[in-house]
All heavy atoms as a GROMACS GRO file, in nm:
protein
  633
    1MET      N    1  10.737  10.807  10.339
    1MET     CA    2  10.662  10.708  10.417
    1MET      C    3  10.572  10.782  10.516
    1MET      O    4  10.605  10.890  10.565
    1MET     CB    5  10.758  10.614  10.491
    1MET     CG    6  10.846  10.531  10.398
    1MET     SD    7  10.756  10.414  10.296
    1MET     CE    8  10.728  10.283  10.413
    2TYR      N    9  10.460  10.717  10.546
    2TYR     CA   10  10.360  10.777  10.636
    2TYR      C   11  10.320  10.676  10.743
    2TYR      O   12  10.305  10.556  10.714
    2TYR     CB   13  10.236  10.819  10.558
    2TYR     CG   14  10.261  10.942  10.473
    2TYR    CD1   15  10.330  10.934  10.353
    2TYR    CD2   16  10.218  11.067  10.516
    2TYR    CE1   17  10.354  11.046  10.277
    2TYR    CE2   18  10.242  11.180  10.441
    2TYR     CZ   19  10.311  11.169  10.321
    2TYR     OH   20  10.335  11.281  10.247
    3GLN      N   21  10.305  10.725  10.865
    3GLN     CA   22  10.256  10.638  10.971
    3GLN      C   23  10.105  10.656  10.984
    3GLN      O   24  10.054  10.767  10.972
    3GLN     CB   25  10.328  10.662  11.102
    3GLN     CG   26  10.330  10.802  11.152
    3GLN     CD   27  10.418  10.815  11.276
    3GLN    OE1   28  10.489  10.723  11.315
    3GLN    NE2   29  10.414  10.931  11.338
    4VAL      N   30  10.036  10.546  11.004
    4VAL     CA   31   9.891  10.548  11.024
    4VAL      C   32   9.867  10.544  11.174
    4VAL      O   33   9.919  10.458  11.245
    4VAL     CB   34   9.823  10.429  10.953
    4VAL    CG1   35   9.673  10.432  10.977
    4VAL    CG2   36   9.853  10.434  10.803
    5VAL      N   37   9.788  10.642  11.223
    5VAL     CA   38   9.771  10.663  11.366
    5VAL      C   39   9.622  10.661  11.402
    5VAL      O   40   9.540  10.723  11.333
    5VAL     CB   41   9.831  10.800  11.406
    5VAL    CG1   42   9.810  10.829  11.553
    5VAL    CG2   43   9.980  10.804  11.372
    6LEU      N   44   9.589  10.589  11.508
    6LEU     CA   45   9.453  10.593  11.563
    6LEU      C   46   9.451  10.695  11.676
    6LEU      O   47   9.546  10.703  11.755
    6LEU     CB   48   9.412  10.456  11.616
    6LEU     CG   49   9.396  10.345  11.512
    6LEU    CD1   50   9.359  10.214  11.582
    6LEU    CD2   51   9.290  10.381  11.410
    7LEU      N   52   9.340  10.770  11.685
    7LEU     CA   53   9.325  10.871  11.789
    7LEU      C   54   9.221  10.826  11.890
    7LEU      O   55   9.120  10.766  11.854
    7LEU     CB   56   9.283  11.005  11.726
    7LEU     CG   57   9.374  11.058  11.616
    7LEU    CD1   58   9.318  11.188  11.560
    7LEU    CD2   59   9.516  11.077  11.665
    8ASN      N   60   9.244  10.858  12.016
    8ASN     CA   61   9.153  10.819  12.123
    8ASN      C   62   9.024  10.900  12.119
    8ASN      O   63   9.021  11.015  12.080
    8ASN     CB   64   9.221  10.838  12.259
    8ASN     CG   65   9.142  10.776  12.372
    8ASN    OD1   66   9.092  10.666  12.359
    8ASN    ND2   67   9.131  10.847  12.482
    9ASP      N   68   8.915  10.835  12.160
    9ASP     CA   69   8.789  10.904  12.186
    9ASP      C   70   8.723  10.833  12.304
    9ASP      O   71   8.768  10.728  12.347
    9ASP     CB   72   8.698  10.903  12.061
    9ASP     CG   73   8.652  10.763  12.023
    9ASP    OD1   74   8.566  10.708  12.092
    9ASP    OD2   75   8.704  10.709  11.922
   10ASP      N   76   8.618  10.893  12.355
   10ASP     CA   77   8.554  10.838  12.475
   10ASP      C   78   8.440  10.742  12.444
   10ASP      O   79   8.368  10.701  12.535
   10ASP     CB   80   8.501  10.952  12.563
   10ASP     CG   81   8.613  11.036  12.620
   10ASP    OD1   82   8.724  10.984  12.640
   10ASP    OD2   83   8.590  11.156  12.646
   11TYR      N   84   8.422  10.706  12.317
   11TYR     CA   85   8.303  10.630  12.280
   11TYR      C   86   8.331  10.496  12.213
   11TYR      O   87   8.255  10.401  12.232
   11TYR     CB   88   8.215  10.714  12.187
   11TYR     CG   89   8.180  10.847  12.250
   11TYR    CD1   90   8.249  10.962  12.214
   11TYR    CD2   91   8.083  10.857  12.348
   11TYR    CE1   92   8.220  11.084  12.273
   11TYR    CE2   93   8.053  10.977  12.408
   11TYR     CZ   94   8.122  11.092  12.370
   11TYR     OH   95   8.094  11.211  12.430
   12THR      N   96   8.437  10.487  12.134
   12THR     CA   97   8.465  10.362  12.062
   12THR      C   98   8.512  10.256  12.161
   12THR      O   99   8.607  10.279  12.236
   12THR     CB  100   8.574  10.385  11.955
   12THR    OG1  101   8.532  10.492  11.870
   12THR    CG2  102   8.595  10.260  11.872
   13PRO      N  103   8.445  10.138  12.161
   13PRO     CA  104   8.486  10.032  12.255
   13PRO      C  105   8.628   9.982  12.227
   13PRO      O  106   8.671   9.972  12.112
   13PRO     CB  107   8.385   9.919  12.226
   13PRO     CG  108   8.270   9.985  12.157
   13PRO     CD  109   8.328  10.102  12.082
   14MET      N  110   8.699   9.952  12.335
   14MET     CA  111   8.836   9.904  12.322
   14MET      C  112   8.844   9.778  12.237
   14MET      O  113   8.935   9.762  12.156
   14MET     CB  114   8.896   9.877  12.460
   14MET     CG  115   8.920  10.001  12.542
   14MET     SD  116   8.991   9.957  12.703
   14MET     CE  117   9.016  10.119  12.773
   15GLU      N  118   8.747   9.690  12.253
   15GLU     CA  119   8.747   9.564  12.178
   15GLU      C  120   8.734   9.589  12.028
   15GLU      O  121   8.796   9.520  11.946
   15GLU     CB  122   8.633   9.474  12.227
   15GLU     CG  123   8.643   9.333  12.179
   15GLU     CD  124   8.774   9.264  12.215
   15GLU    OE1  125   8.823   9.276  12.328
   15GLU    OE2  126   8.830   9.197  12.126
   16PHE      N  127   8.656   9.691  11.990
   16PHE     CA  128   8.641   9.727  11.849
   16PHE      C  129   8.775   9.776  11.794
   16PHE      O  130   8.814   9.740  11.683
   16PHE     CB  131   8.533   9.834  11.832
   16PHE     CG  132   8.511   9.876  11.689
   16PHE    CD1  133   8.431   9.801  11.606
   16PHE    CD2  134   8.572   9.990  11.638
   16PHE    CE1  135   8.412   9.839  11.473
   16PHE    CE2  136   8.554  10.028  11.507
   16PHE     CZ  137   8.473   9.953  11.424
   17VAL      N  138   8.846   9.858  11.871
   17VAL     CA  139   8.976   9.910  11.829
   17VAL      C  140   9.075   9.795  11.809
   17VAL      O  141   9.147   9.791  11.708
   17VAL     CB  142   9.031  10.014  11.929
   17VAL    CG1  143   9.170  10.060  11.889
   17VAL    CG2  144   8.936  10.132  11.940
   18VAL      N  145   9.076   9.700  11.900
   18VAL     CA  146   9.165   9.583  11.886
   18VAL      C  147   9.132   9.507  11.758
   18VAL      O  148   9.222   9.471  11.680
   18VAL     CB  149   9.153   9.490  12.010
   18VAL    CG1  150   9.226   9.358  11.985
   18VAL    CG2  151   9.209   9.559  12.134
   19ALA      N  152   9.003   9.486  11.731
   19ALA     CA  153   8.961   9.414  11.611
   19ALA      C  154   9.003   9.487  11.484
   19ALA      O  155   9.048   9.425  11.386
   19ALA     CB  156   8.810   9.392  11.613
   20VAL      N  157   8.990   9.620  11.483
   20VAL     CA  158   9.030   9.701  11.367
   20VAL      C  159   9.181   9.687  11.343
   20VAL      O  160   9.225   9.668  11.229
   20VAL     CB  161   8.992   9.850  11.388
   20VAL    CG1  162   9.068   9.941  11.294
   20VAL    CG2  163   8.842   9.869  11.371
   21ILE      N  164   9.259   9.695  11.449
   21ILE     CA  165   9.404   9.684  11.436
   21ILE      C  166   9.442   9.546  11.381
   21ILE      O  167   9.528   9.535  11.292
   21ILE     CB  168   9.475   9.713  11.569
   21ILE    CG1  169   9.450   9.859  11.612
   21ILE    CG2  170   9.624   9.684  11.560
   21ILE    CD1  171   9.488   9.889  11.755
   22GLN      N  172   9.376   9.443  11.430
   22GLN     CA  173   9.405   9.308  11.381
   22GLN      C  174   9.368   9.295  11.233
   22GLN      O  175   9.445   9.240  11.154
   22GLN     CB  176   9.328   9.204  11.462
   22GLN     CG  177   9.382   9.183  11.602
   22GLN     CD  178   9.305   9.076  11.675
   22GLN    OE1  179   9.198   9.101  11.729
   22GLN    NE2  180   9.358   8.955  11.674
   23GLU      N  181   9.251   9.345  11.198
   23GLU     CA  182   9.200   9.326  11.063
   23GLU      C  183   9.275   9.409  10.958
   23GLU      O  184   9.312   9.358  10.852
   23GLU     CB  185   9.051   9.361  11.058
   23GLU     CG  186   8.990   9.341  10.921
   23GLU     CD  187   8.841   9.362  10.917
   23GLU    OE1  188   8.778   9.366  11.025
   23GLU    OE2  189   8.788   9.375  10.806
   24TYR      N  190   9.297   9.536  10.986
   24TYR     CA  191   9.351   9.626  10.885
   24TYR      C  192   9.504   9.643  10.890
   24TYR      O  193   9.563   9.692  10.794
   24TYR     CB  194   9.284   9.763  10.894
   24TYR     CG  195   9.139   9.754  10.855
   24TYR    CD1  196   9.040   9.750  10.953
   24TYR    CD2  197   9.101   9.747  10.722
   24TYR    CE1  198   8.906   9.739  10.917
   24TYR    CE2  199   8.968   9.736  10.685
   24TYR     CZ  200   8.871   9.732  10.783
   24TYR     OH  201   8.739   9.720  10.748
   25PHE      N  202   9.566   9.602  11.001
   25PHE     CA  203   9.710   9.619  11.013
   25PHE      C  204   9.782   9.487  11.038
   25PHE      O  205   9.901   9.486  11.070
   25PHE     CB  206   9.741   9.722  11.123
   25PHE     CG  207   9.679   9.856  11.093
   25PHE    CD1  208   9.561   9.892  11.152
   25PHE    CD2  209   9.738   9.943  11.003
   25PHE    CE1  210   9.500  10.014  11.124
   25PHE    CE2  211   9.679  10.066  10.973
   25PHE     CZ  212   9.560  10.101  11.033
   26ASN      N  213   9.708   9.376  11.027
   26ASN     CA  214   9.765   9.241  11.036
   26ASN      C  215   9.849   9.219  11.162
   26ASN      O  216   9.957   9.160  11.156
   26ASN     CB  217   9.849   9.211  10.911
   26ASN     CG  218   9.767   9.218  10.785
   26ASN    OD1  219   9.656   9.166  10.780
   26ASN    ND2  220   9.819   9.285  10.684
   27LYS      N  221   9.799   9.268  11.274
   27LYS     CA  222   9.869   9.248  11.402
   27LYS      C  223   9.803   9.132  11.477
   27LYS      O  224   9.682   9.110  11.466
   27LYS     CB  225   9.861   9.374  11.489
   27LYS     CG  226   9.912   9.501  11.422
   27LYS     CD  227  10.061   9.498  11.395
   27LYS     CE  228  10.108   9.631  11.341
   27LYS     NZ  229  10.242   9.625  11.288
   28ASP      N  230   9.883   9.060  11.556
   28ASP     CA  231   9.824   8.957  11.641
   28ASP      C  232   9.750   9.025  11.757
   28ASP      O  233   9.763   9.145  11.778
   28ASP     CB  234   9.931   8.859  11.691
   28ASP     CG  235  10.040   8.928  11.772
   28ASP    OD1  236  10.006   8.996  11.872
   28ASP    OD2  237  10.159   8.914  11.737
   29ARG      N  238   9.671   8.946  11.828
   29ARG     CA  239   9.586   9.003  11.933
   29ARG      C  240   9.668   9.076  12.040
   29ARG      O  241   9.630   9.182  12.086
   29ARG     CB  242   9.500   8.894  11.996
   29ARG     CG  243   9.403   8.948  12.098
   29ARG     CD  244   9.289   8.851  12.126
   29ARG     NE  245   9.195   8.910  12.218
   29ARG     CZ  246   9.102   8.998  12.183
   29ARG    NH1  247   9.092   9.037  12.058
   29ARG    NH2  248   9.019   9.048  12.272
   30GLU      N  249   9.780   9.018  12.078
   30GLU     CA  250   9.865   9.078  12.182
   30GLU      C  251   9.917   9.216  12.138
   30GLU      O  252   9.908   9.314  12.211
   30GLU     CB  253   9.983   8.984  12.213
   30GLU     CG  254  10.082   9.040  12.312
   30GLU     CD  255  10.028   9.047  12.454
   30GLU    OE1  256   9.938   8.969  12.488
   30GLU    OE2  257  10.078   9.132  12.531
   31THR      N  258   9.970   9.223  12.016
   31THR     CA  259  10.022   9.349  11.963
   31THR      C  260   9.908   9.451  11.948
   31THR      O  261   9.924   9.569  11.982
   31THR     CB  262  10.092   9.326  11.828
   31THR    OG1  263  10.195   9.228  11.848
   31THR    CG2  264  10.153   9.454  11.774
   32ALA      N  265   9.796   9.405  11.895
   32ALA     CA  266   9.680   9.494  11.877
   32ALA      C  267   9.633   9.551  12.010
   32ALA      O  268   9.599   9.670  12.020
   32ALA     CB  269   9.567   9.419  11.808
   33THR      N  270   9.634   9.468  12.113
   33THR     CA  271   9.594   9.514  12.247
   33THR      C  272   9.691   9.619  12.299
   33THR      O  273   9.650   9.720  12.357
   33THR     CB  274   9.583   9.395  12.344
   33THR    OG1  275   9.486   9.303  12.293
   33THR    CG2  276   9.542   9.440  12.482
   34GLN      N  277   9.821   9.598  12.276
   34GLN     CA  278   9.921   9.696  12.321
   34GLN      C  279   9.903   9.831  12.250
   34GLN      O  280   9.913   9.937  12.313
   34GLN     CB  281  10.062   9.642  12.297
   34GLN     CG  282  10.098   9.524  12.386
   34GLN     CD  283  10.085   9.554  12.534
   34GLN    OE1  284  10.129   9.658  12.581
   34GLN    NE2  285  10.021   9.464  12.607
   35ILE      N  286   9.876   9.827  12.120
   35ILE     CA  287   9.852   9.952  12.045
   35ILE      C  288   9.727  10.020  12.097
   35ILE      O  289   9.725  10.142  12.117
   35ILE     CB  290   9.843   9.924  11.894
   35ILE    CG1  291   9.978   9.874  11.841
   35ILE    CG2  292   9.799  10.051  11.819
   35ILE    CD1  293   9.974   9.820  11.698
   36MET      N  294   9.620   9.944  12.119
   36MET     CA  295   9.495  10.000  12.171
   36MET      C  296   9.518  10.067  12.306
   36MET      O  297   9.466  10.177  12.331
   36MET     CB  298   9.389   9.890  12.183
   36MET     CG  299   9.257   9.935  12.243
   36MET     SD  300   9.251   9.938  12.425
   36MET     CE  301   9.272   9.765  12.463
   37LEU      N  302   9.596  10.005  12.393
   37LEU     CA  303   9.623  10.064  12.525
   37LEU      C  304   9.704  10.192  12.511
   37LEU      O  305   9.683  10.288  12.587
   37LEU     CB  306   9.695   9.962  12.614
   37LEU     CG  307   9.608   9.847  12.662
   37LEU    CD1  308   9.692   9.741  12.733
   37LEU    CD2  309   9.497   9.897  12.754
   38LYS      N  310   9.795  10.197  12.414
   38LYS     CA  311   9.870  10.320  12.389
   38LYS      C  312   9.776  10.432  12.342
   38LYS      O  313   9.788  10.546  12.388
   38LYS     CB  314   9.980  10.295  12.285
   38LYS     CG  315  10.066  10.417  12.260
   38LYS     CD  316  10.199  10.381  12.201
   38LYS     CE  317  10.287  10.501  12.174
   38LYS     NZ  318  10.303  10.593  12.284
   39VAL      N  319   9.683  10.399  12.254
   39VAL     CA  320   9.583  10.496  12.209
   39VAL      C  321   9.504  10.546  12.330
   39VAL      O  322   9.483  10.667  12.347
   39VAL     CB  323   9.487  10.433  12.105
   39VAL    CG1  324   9.371  10.527  12.073
   39VAL    CG2  325   9.562  10.396  11.977
   40HIS      N  326   9.463  10.454  12.415
   40HIS     CA  327   9.383  10.488  12.533
   40HIS      C  328   9.460  10.577  12.631
   40HIS      O  329   9.408  10.676  12.679
   40HIS     CB  330   9.338  10.358  12.600
   40HIS     CG  331   9.252  10.379  12.720
   40HIS    ND1  332   9.125  10.430  12.711
   40HIS    CD2  333   9.275  10.358  12.852
   40HIS    CE1  334   9.073  10.439  12.833
   40HIS    NE2  335   9.162  10.395  12.920
   41ARG      N  336   9.586  10.540  12.660
   41ARG     CA  337   9.666  10.614  12.758
   41ARG      C  338   9.723  10.744  12.705
   41ARG      O  339   9.724  10.846  12.774
   41ARG     CB  340   9.782  10.526  12.805
   41ARG     CG  341   9.745  10.424  12.909
   41ARG     CD  342   9.870  10.364  12.974
   41ARG     NE  343   9.963  10.314  12.874
   41ARG     CZ  344   9.973  10.187  12.837
   41ARG    NH1  345   9.895  10.096  12.891
   41ARG    NH2  346  10.062  10.149  12.746
   42ASP      N  347   9.777  10.741  12.582
   42ASP     CA  348   9.852  10.855  12.529
   42ASP      C  349   9.773  10.942  12.432
   42ASP      O  350   9.824  11.043  12.385
   42ASP     CB  351   9.979  10.806  12.460
   42ASP     CG  352  10.070  10.727  12.554
   42ASP    OD1  353  10.056  10.742  12.677
   42ASP    OD2  354  10.155  10.652  12.504
   43GLY      N  355   9.652  10.899  12.397
   43GLY     CA  356   9.570  10.978  12.306
   43GLY      C  357   9.585  10.938  12.161
   43GLY      O  358   9.502  10.971  12.078
   44LYS      N  359   9.694  10.866  12.129
   44LYS     CA  360   9.711  10.816  11.993
   44LYS      C  361   9.809  10.702  11.991
   44LYS      O  362   9.892  10.688  12.082
   44LYS     CB  363   9.754  10.927  11.897
   44LYS     CG  364   9.891  10.986  11.920
   44LYS     CD  365   9.913  11.102  11.822
   44LYS     CE  366  10.059  11.132  11.804
   44LYS     NZ  367  10.083  11.236  11.703
   45GLY      N  368   9.798  10.620  11.889
   45GLY     CA  369   9.888  10.506  11.876
   45GLY      C  370   9.914  10.475  11.730
   45GLY      O  371   9.822  10.478  11.647
   46MET      N  372  10.039  10.445  11.697
   46MET     CA  373  10.079  10.419  11.560
   46MET      C  374  10.058  10.271  11.526
   46MET      O  375  10.101  10.183  11.600
   46MET     CB  376  10.226  10.458  11.544
   46MET     CG  377  10.269  10.475  11.401
   46MET     SD  378  10.351  10.330  11.335
   46MET     CE  379  10.496  10.322  11.437
   47CYS      N  380   9.992  10.248  11.412
   47CYS     CA  381   9.961  10.111  11.371
   47CYS      C  382  10.056  10.055  11.267
   47CYS      O  383  10.064   9.935  11.250
   47CYS     CB  384   9.819  10.106  11.317
   47CYS     SG  385   9.694  10.150  11.437
   48GLY      N  386  10.125  10.144  11.197
   48GLY     CA  387  10.218  10.097  11.095
   48GLY      C  388  10.270  10.212  11.010
   48GLY      O  389  10.215  10.322  11.015
   49VAL      N  390  10.374  10.185  10.932
   49VAL     CA  391  10.434  10.285  10.843
   49VAL      C  392  10.428  10.228  10.701
   49VAL      O  393  10.469  10.115  10.677
   49VAL     CB  394  10.580  10.315  10.883
   49VAL    CG1  395  10.642  10.415  10.787
   49VAL    CG2  396  10.586  10.368  11.026
   50TYR      N  397  10.375  10.310  10.608
   50TYR     CA  398  10.349  10.264  10.472
   50TYR      C  399  10.379  10.375  10.372
   50TYR      O  400  10.382  10.493  10.408
   50TYR     CB  401  10.200  10.226  10.457
   50TYR     CG  402  10.153  10.128  10.560
   50TYR    CD1  403  10.092  10.172  10.678
   50TYR    CD2  404  10.168   9.991  10.542
   50TYR    CE1  405  10.049  10.083  10.774
   50TYR    CE2  406  10.124   9.901  10.638
   50TYR     CZ  407  10.065   9.947  10.753
   50TYR     OH  408  10.022   9.859  10.849
   51PRO      N  409  10.393  10.337  10.244
   51PRO     CA  410  10.399  10.440  10.140
   51PRO      C  411  10.268  10.522  10.143
   51PRO      O  412  10.165  10.472  10.189
   51PRO     CB  413  10.409  10.360  10.010
   51PRO     CG  414  10.465  10.227  10.052
   51PRO     CD  415  10.410  10.202  10.190
   52LYS      N  416  10.273  10.644  10.092
   52LYS     CA  417  10.160  10.737  10.103
   52LYS      C  418  10.028  10.678  10.054
   52LYS      O  419   9.925  10.690  10.122
   52LYS     CB  420  10.191  10.866  10.026
   52LYS     CG  421  10.087  10.972  10.044
   52LYS     CD  422  10.126  11.101   9.976
   52LYS     CE  423  10.023  11.209  10.003
   52LYS     NZ  424  10.062  11.336   9.941
   53ASP      N  425  10.026  10.613   9.938
   53ASP     CA  426   9.899  10.563   9.884
   53ASP      C  427   9.842  10.450   9.969
   53ASP      O  428   9.720  10.444   9.991
   53ASP     CB  429   9.915  10.520   9.738
   53ASP     CG  430  10.022  10.413   9.717
   53ASP    OD1  431  10.115  10.403   9.799
   53ASP    OD2  432  10.012  10.338   9.618
   54ILE      N  433   9.926  10.364  10.020
   54ILE     CA  434   9.878  10.254  10.106
   54ILE      C  435   9.828  10.310  10.238
   54ILE      O  436   9.722  10.269  10.288
   54ILE     CB  437   9.987  10.147  10.126
   54ILE    CG1  438  10.018  10.079   9.992
   54ILE    CG2  439   9.946  10.045  10.232
   54ILE    CD1  440  10.134   9.984   9.996
   55ALA      N  441   9.901  10.404  10.297
   55ALA     CA  442   9.858  10.466  10.423
   55ALA      C  443   9.721  10.532  10.405
   55ALA      O  444   9.632  10.516  10.488
   55ALA     CB  445   9.961  10.568  10.470
   56GLY      N  446   9.704  10.605  10.296
   56GLY     CA  447   9.577  10.671  10.269
   56GLY      C  448   9.462  10.573  10.255
   56GLY      O  449   9.352  10.596  10.307
   57THR      N  450   9.488  10.462  10.188
   57THR     CA  451   9.385  10.359  10.172
   57THR      C  452   9.348  10.298  10.307
   57THR      O  453   9.230  10.278  10.336
   57THR     CB  454   9.435  10.248  10.076
   57THR    OG1  455   9.460  10.307   9.948
   57THR    CG2  456   9.332  10.138  10.061
   58LYS      N  457   9.447  10.270  10.390
   58LYS     CA  458   9.420  10.213  10.522
   58LYS      C  459   9.337  10.309  10.607
   58LYS      O  460   9.243  10.268  10.675
   58LYS     CB  461   9.548  10.173  10.593
   58LYS     CG  462   9.613  10.050  10.531
   58LYS     CD  463   9.723   9.994  10.616
   58LYS     CE  464   9.782   9.869  10.556
   58LYS     NZ  465   9.696   9.751  10.566
   59VAL      N  466   9.369  10.439  10.603
   59VAL     CA  467   9.292  10.539  10.677
   59VAL      C  468   9.147  10.535  10.632
   59VAL      O  469   9.054  10.530  10.716
   59VAL     CB  470   9.352  10.680  10.659
   59VAL    CG1  471   9.256  10.788  10.710
   59VAL    CG2  472   9.486  10.691  10.731
   60GLU      N  473   9.124  10.536  10.501
   60GLU     CA  474   8.987  10.535  10.449
   60GLU      C  475   8.912  10.408  10.488
   60GLU      O  476   8.794  10.413  10.525
   60GLU     CB  477   8.987  10.550  10.296
   60GLU     CG  478   9.024  10.689  10.251
   60GLU     CD  479   8.935  10.797  10.312
   60GLU    OE1  480   8.811  10.780  10.312
   60GLU    OE2  481   8.990  10.897  10.362
   61LEU      N  482   8.978  10.292  10.480
   61LEU     CA  483   8.915  10.166  10.516
   61LEU      C  484   8.874  10.164  10.663
   61LEU      O  485   8.762  10.123  10.698
   61LEU     CB  486   9.008  10.048  10.487
   61LEU     CG  487   9.030  10.015  10.340
   61LEU    CD1  488   9.143   9.913  10.325
   61LEU    CD2  489   8.903   9.964  10.276
   62VAL      N  490   8.963  10.210  10.750
   62VAL     CA  491   8.933  10.213  10.894
   62VAL      C  492   8.818  10.308  10.923
   62VAL      O  493   8.724  10.274  10.998
   62VAL     CB  494   9.058  10.251  10.976
   62VAL    CG1  495   9.023  10.280  11.121
   62VAL    CG2  496   9.163  10.140  10.968
   63LEU      N  497   8.822  10.428  10.865
   63LEU     CA  498   8.715  10.526  10.890
   63LEU      C  499   8.580  10.474  10.841
   63LEU      O  500   8.479  10.488  10.910
   63LEU     CB  501   8.749  10.659  10.823
   63LEU     CG  502   8.866  10.735  10.884
   63LEU    CD1  503   8.896  10.860  10.799
   63LEU    CD2  504   8.840  10.774  11.028
   64THR      N  505   8.578  10.414  10.722
   64THR     CA  506   8.453  10.360  10.667
   64THR      C  507   8.398  10.249  10.757
   64THR      O  508   8.279  10.247  10.790
   64THR     CB  509   8.477  10.306  10.524
   64THR    OG1  510   8.521  10.414  10.442
   64THR    CG2  511   8.350  10.247  10.466
   65HIS      N  512   8.486  10.158  10.799
   65HIS     CA  513   8.445  10.048  10.887
   65HIS      C  514   8.389  10.101  11.019
   65HIS      O  515   8.285  10.054  11.067
   65HIS     CB  516   8.566   9.956  10.911
   65HIS     CG  517   8.536   9.838  10.996
   65HIS    ND1  518   8.473   9.725  10.948
   65HIS    CD2  519   8.560   9.813  11.127
   65HIS    CE1  520   8.459   9.638  11.047
   65HIS    NE2  521   8.513   9.689  11.157
   66ALA      N  522   8.457  10.198  11.078
   66ALA     CA  523   8.413  10.254  11.206
   66ALA      C  524   8.277  10.323  11.192
   66ALA      O  525   8.189  10.306  11.277
   66ALA     CB  526   8.517  10.353  11.260
   67ARG      N  527   8.257  10.399  11.085
   67ARG     CA  528   8.131  10.470  11.065
   67ARG      C  529   8.016  10.371  11.046
   67ARG      O  530   7.908  10.390  11.101
   67ARG     CB  531   8.137  10.564  10.944
   67ARG     CG  532   8.235  10.679  10.957
   67ARG     CD  533   8.215  10.766  11.082
   67ARG     NE  534   8.333  10.847  11.108
   67ARG     CZ  535   8.436  10.811  11.183
   67ARG    NH1  536   8.441  10.694  11.242
   67ARG    NH2  537   8.538  10.892  11.202
   68LYS      N  538   8.041  10.266  10.967
   68LYS     CA  539   7.938  10.165  10.944
   68LYS      C  540   7.898  10.098  11.074
   68LYS      O  541   7.782  10.057  11.092
   68LYS     CB  542   7.985  10.061  10.843
   68LYS     CG  543   7.980  10.109  10.700
   68LYS     CD  544   8.019   9.999  10.604
   68LYS     CE  545   8.014  10.050  10.460
   68LYS     NZ  546   8.070   9.954  10.366
   69ALA      N  547   7.993  10.084  11.166
   69ALA     CA  548   7.967  10.021  11.296
   69ALA      C  549   7.911  10.122  11.397
   69ALA      O  550   7.879  10.087  11.510
   69ALA     CB  551   8.094   9.958  11.350
   70GLY      N  552   7.904  10.251  11.357
   70GLY     CA  553   7.848  10.353  11.444
   70GLY      C  554   7.946  10.409  11.547
   70GLY      O  555   7.904  10.462  11.649
   71HIS      N  556   8.075  10.399  11.518
   71HIS     CA  557   8.176  10.448  11.612
   71HIS      C  558   8.249  10.571  11.556
   71HIS      O  559   8.273  10.578  11.435
   71HIS     CB  560   8.279  10.339  11.644
   71HIS     CG  561   8.219  10.217  11.705
   71HIS    ND1  562   8.146  10.222  11.822
   71HIS    CD2  563   8.218  10.088  11.665
   71HIS    CE1  564   8.104  10.099  11.851
   71HIS    NE2  565   8.147  10.017  11.757
   72PRO      N  566   8.287  10.665  11.642
   72PRO     CA  567   8.355  10.787  11.597
   72PRO      C  568   8.507  10.775  11.589
   72PRO      O  569   8.576  10.876  11.585
   72PRO     CB  570   8.315  10.889  11.705
   72PRO     CG  571   8.307  10.806  11.830
   72PRO     CD  572   8.250  10.672  11.785
   73LEU      N  573   8.560  10.654  11.584
   73LEU     CA  574   8.704  10.632  11.580
   73LEU      C  575   8.768  10.716  11.470
   73LEU      O  576   8.720  10.721  11.358
   73LEU     CB  577   8.734  10.484  11.555
   73LEU     CG  578   8.881  10.443  11.553
   73LEU    CD1  579   8.945  10.462  11.688
   73LEU    CD2  580   8.893  10.297  11.507
   74GLN      N  581   8.877  10.783  11.504
   74GLN     CA  582   8.952  10.864  11.408
   74GLN      C  583   9.083  10.796  11.374
   74GLN      O  584   9.152  10.743  11.461
   74GLN     CB  585   8.981  11.003  11.466
   74GLN     CG  586   8.858  11.091  11.475
   74GLN     CD  587   8.800  11.123  11.338
   74GLN    OE1  588   8.870  11.167  11.249
   74GLN    NE2  589   8.672  11.097  11.323
   75CYS      N  590   9.115  10.800  11.244
   75CYS     CA  591   9.240  10.742  11.194
   75CYS      C  592   9.300  10.844  11.100
   75CYS      O  593   9.231  10.897  11.012
   75CYS     CB  594   9.208  10.612  11.121
   75CYS     SG  595   9.353  10.523  11.061
   76VAL      N  596   9.428  10.875  11.120
   76VAL     CA  597   9.496  10.976  11.038
   76VAL      C  598   9.631  10.923  10.993
   76VAL      O  599   9.681  10.824  11.047
   76VAL     CB  600   9.515  11.108  11.115
   76VAL    CG1  601   9.381  11.170  11.154
   76VAL    CG2  602   9.602  11.089  11.238
   77MET      N  603   9.689  10.992  10.894
   77MET     CA  604   9.825  10.956  10.854
   77MET      C  605   9.914  11.079  10.874
   77MET      O  606   9.871  11.191  10.857
   77MET     CB  607   9.830  10.907  10.710
   77MET     CG  608   9.776  10.998  10.605
   77MET     SD  609   9.758  10.912  10.448
   77MET     CE  610   9.888  10.989  10.356
   78GLU      N  611  10.036  11.051  10.920
   78GLU     CA  612  10.133  11.157  10.946
   78GLU      C  613  10.263  11.119  10.877
   78GLU      O  614  10.301  11.002  10.877
   78GLU     CB  615  10.159  11.169  11.097
   78GLU     CG  616  10.035  11.198  11.180
   78GLU     CD  617  10.062  11.191  11.330
   78GLU    OE1  618  10.169  11.140  11.371
   78GLU    OE2  619   9.975  11.236  11.406
   79GLU      N  620  10.330  11.217  10.821
   79GLU     CA  621  10.458  11.190  10.756
   79GLU      C  622  10.558  11.133  10.856
   79GLU      O  623  10.572  11.187  10.965
   79GLU     CB  624  10.512  11.317  10.690
   79GLU     CG  625  10.614  11.288  10.582
   79GLU     CD  626  10.634  11.403  10.487
   79GLU    OE1  627  10.561  11.503  10.495
   79GLU    OE2  628  10.726  11.392  10.405
   80ALA      N  629  10.621  11.025  10.818
   80ALA     CA  630  10.713  10.958  10.910
   80ALA      C  631  10.852  11.023  10.904
   80ALA      O  632  10.890  11.080  10.807
   80ALA     CB  633  10.723  10.810  10.877
   0.00000   0.00000   0.00000
């Protein structure tokens, strides 16, 4: 199993990060906001734990969405 993690940067708007978490990780607004604040405070925040292929797909979807929106948001997967 792999955890999907968002990494903090100084450019991606907090609201965009919340929207990404809601859309790609099926979290409610409250949970998404808490994850975003963890990313902001601690430098990274875990969005979910998935089998390797699903985690990889989620990372790619998030990165593609962020790039299309012009944001440098980083998303990685780490072995759980």
